[in-house]
C-alpha positions in Angstrom: -27.9 -68.0 47.3 -28.8 -67.8 51.1 -26.1 -70.4 51.7 -23.7 -68.1 49.7 -24.6 -65.0 51.7 -24.4 -66.8 55.0 -20.8 -68.3 54.4 -19.7 -64.7 53.5 -21.1 -63.4 56.5 -19.5 -66.1 58.5 -16.3 -65.4 56.8 -16.3 -61.7 58.1 -17.5 -62.5 61.4 -14.9 -65.1 62.0 -12.1 -63.0 60.4 -12.9 -59.3 61.5 -11.2 -59.4 65.1 -8.0 -61.5 63.9 -8.0 -59.0 60.9 -7.9 -56.0 62.9 -5.1 -57.5 65.1 -2.9 -58.5 62.1 -3.5 -55.1 60.5 -2.6 -53.5 63.7 0.7 -55.1 63.8 1.3 -54.1 60.4 0.7 -50.5 61.1 2.8 -50.5 63.9 5.6 -52.2 61.9 5.4 -49.3 59.0 4.9 -46.6 61.7 8.2 -47.5 63.4 10.1 -47.6 59.8 8.8 -44.1 59.0 8.7 -42.2 62.4 11.2 -43.9 64.5 14.8 -43.3 62.9 16.6 -45.1 65.6 14.9 -48.3 64.2 16.0 -47.5 60.7 19.1 -49.8 61.0 17.1 -53.2 61.7 15.0 -52.4 58.6 18.0 -51.6 56.5 19.6 -54.8 57.4 16.5 -57.0 56.7 16.2 -55.1 53.3 19.9 -55.9 52.4 19.6 -59.7 53.2 16.3 -59.6 51.1 18.1 -58.0 48.3 21.5 -60.1 48.5 19.5 -63.5 48.7 16.7 -62.8 46.2 14.4 -65.6 45.8 16.3 -67.8 48.1 15.5 -65.5 51.0 11.9 -65.5 49.7 11.6 -69.4 50.0 13.3 -70.0 53.0 12.0 -67.1 55.4 8.5 -67.5 54.0 8.7 -71.3 54.7 9.6 -70.2 58.3 7.0 -67.8 59.0 4.1 -69.1 56.9 5.0 -73.1 57.6 7.4 -73.8 60.2 6.1 -71.7 63.0 2.6 -72.3 62.6 3.3 -76.0 62.1 5.1 -75.9 65.4 2.3 -74.0 67.2 -0.3 -76.6 65.9 1.8 -79.7 67.0 2.2 -77.8 70.3 -1.8 -77.7 70.8 -2.6 -81.2 69.7 -3.9 -80.1 66.3 -1.5 -82.2 64.4 -1.7 -86.3 64.9 1.5 -88.0 65.7 1.0 -90.1 62.7 0.7 -87.1 60.4 3.6 -85.3 61.8 6.1 -85.6 58.7 3.6 -85.3 56.2 1.9 -82.1 57.5 5.3 -80.6 58.3 6.8 -81.2 54.7 3.3 -79.8 53.4 3.6 -76.5 55.3 7.3 -76.2 54.6 6.8 -76.9 50.8 3.7 -75.1 50.2 4.8 -71.8 51.8 8.3 -71.8 50.5 6.8 -71.9 46.9 4.4 -69.3 47.9 7.1 -67.1 49.1 8.9 -67.3 45.6 5.4 -66.7 44.1 4.7 -63.4 46.3 8.1 -62.2 45.4 7.6 -62.4 42.0 4.1 -60.8 42.2 5.7 -57.9 44.0 8.6 -57.5 41.6 6.0 -57.7 38.5 4.0 -55.0 40.2 7.1 -52.6 40.7 7.5 -52.8 37.0 4.0 -52.4 36.0 3.1 -49.9 38.6 6.2 -48.3 39.9 8.3 -48.8 43.1 7.1 -45.7 44.9 4.7 -45.4 47.9 2.6 -42.7 46.5 -1.3 -43.3 47.2 -2.0 -44.1 43.6 0.5 -46.5 43.1 -0.5 -48.2 46.5 -4.0 -48.4 45.4 -3.4 -49.9 42.1 -1.2 -52.6 43.5 -3.8 -53.2 46.1 -6.3 -53.5 43.5 -4.6 -55.8 41.3 -3.5 -58.1 44.4 -6.6 -58.5 45.7 -9.2 -58.5 42.8 -7.1 -60.2 40.0 -4.3 -62.4 41.6 -6.4 -63.5 44.7 -9.7 -64.5 42.9 -7.9 -66.2 40.0 -5.0 -67.8 41.6 -4.4 -67.5 45.3 -7.7 -68.3 46.9 -8.5 -71.3 44.6 -5.2 -72.8 45.1 -5.1 -72.0 49.0 -8.5 -73.5 49.5 -7.6 -76.9 47.2 -4.0 -77.2 49.2 -5.7 -77.0 52.5 -8.6 -79.0 51.7 -6.2 -81.8 50.6 -4.3 -81.4 53.8 -7.3 -81.6 56.1 -8.3 -84.6 54.1 -5.2 -86.4 55.6 -3.6 -86.2 52.1 -6.2 -88.7 50.6 -6.8 -88.4 46.9 -9.9 -90.4 47.5 -11.4 -88.3 50.0 -10.1 -85.0 48.4 -11.8 -85.9 45.2 -15.1 -86.5 47.3 -14.8 -83.1 48.8 -14.6 -81.4 45.2 -18.4 -80.8 44.9 -20.3 -77.6 43.7 -20.3 -76.3 47.3 -16.6 -76.5 47.7 -16.1 -74.3 44.8 -18.9 -72.1 45.4 -18.9 -71.9 49.3 -15.2 -72.9 50.5 -13.2 -71.0 47.9 -15.5 -68.0 48.3 -15.1 -68.4 52.2 -11.4 -68.2 51.7 -11.5 -65.5 49.3 -13.5 -63.2 51.9 -11.0 -64.3 54.6 -8.3 -63.0 52.5 -9.8 -59.9 51.7 -10.9 -59.1 55.5 -7.3 -59.7 56.5 -5.4 -58.6 53.4 -6.9 -55.8 51.8 -6.0 -53.4 54.5 -2.7 -55.3 55.1 -1.5 -55.1 51.6 -1.7 -51.4 51.6 0.5 -51.2 54.6 2.7 -53.7 52.6 2.8 -51.7 49.5 3.4 -48.3 51.5 6.8 -49.8 52.4 10.0 -49.9 50.3 10.2 -52.7 47.6 12.7 -54.6 49.7 10.7 -54.6 52.8 7.2 -55.4 51.3 7.9 -59.1 51.6 9.3 -59.2 55.2 6.4 -57.3 56.3 4.1 -59.7 54.2 5.7 -62.8 56.1 5.0 -61.3 59.5 1.1 -60.8 58.9 1.2 -64.2 57.0 2.5 -66.2 60.2 -0.6 -65.2 62.1 -2.8 -65.5 59.0 -1.9 -69.0 58.4 -2.4 -70.0 61.8 -5.9 -68.8 61.4 -6.6 -70.5 58.0 -5.2 -73.7 59.4 -7.4 -73.9 62.8 -10.6 -72.6 60.9 -10.2 -75.0 58.0 -9.6 -78.0 60.4 -12.8 -77.5 62.4 -14.8 -77.2 59.3 -13.4 -80.6 57.8 -13.8 -82.3 61.3 -17.5 -81.1 61.5 -18.0 -82.6 57.9 -16.5 -85.7 58.6 -18.4 -86.1 61.8 -21.8 -85.7 60.1 -21.1 -88.2 57.4 
């Protein structure tokens, strides 16, 4: 129990400052949309592209923001070994392209379930469903598993050794706490936007969040491997 509480506290401590930065970015984007009419044209153009291309837009742009940009950053700072270049690059692009389709579907279904307006009650329902149903049941476990597999060098043997009780109790919970710290306020901003602009705002915050998960996750695995 003490290890569990320690991991939760660590997740909050590590993510609180980056989370505040990401939430500030989201706040500025939302504020500009509602209070700077001169900028509305750019938002409308993005919304039109999103509507015109549907899930293709979701896959390609999320692959770029959540996959390609963070991957290129990690390469530039030496966090990706030359021998792993293609494997890690394909992983980032493939995982986050699919994630874009998944999140777009989530947003569309919530619009059907709870409505597409930006009233406080509607936003609250979407945030609660997103963070306390979708994330614990699907998003956090799958993200933790995918990134652990990547950090194990895509070795199924090493990956299977990592799937012990501590992984599911501590690592998955650690990812979930990281998600909550960043995304509970973040999704409130996202769901306050029109439906066609929710995914683009998600992608902007996502780009920085993936960098955070990648760097922190790699450090944890390197520490475990060094001690083994």
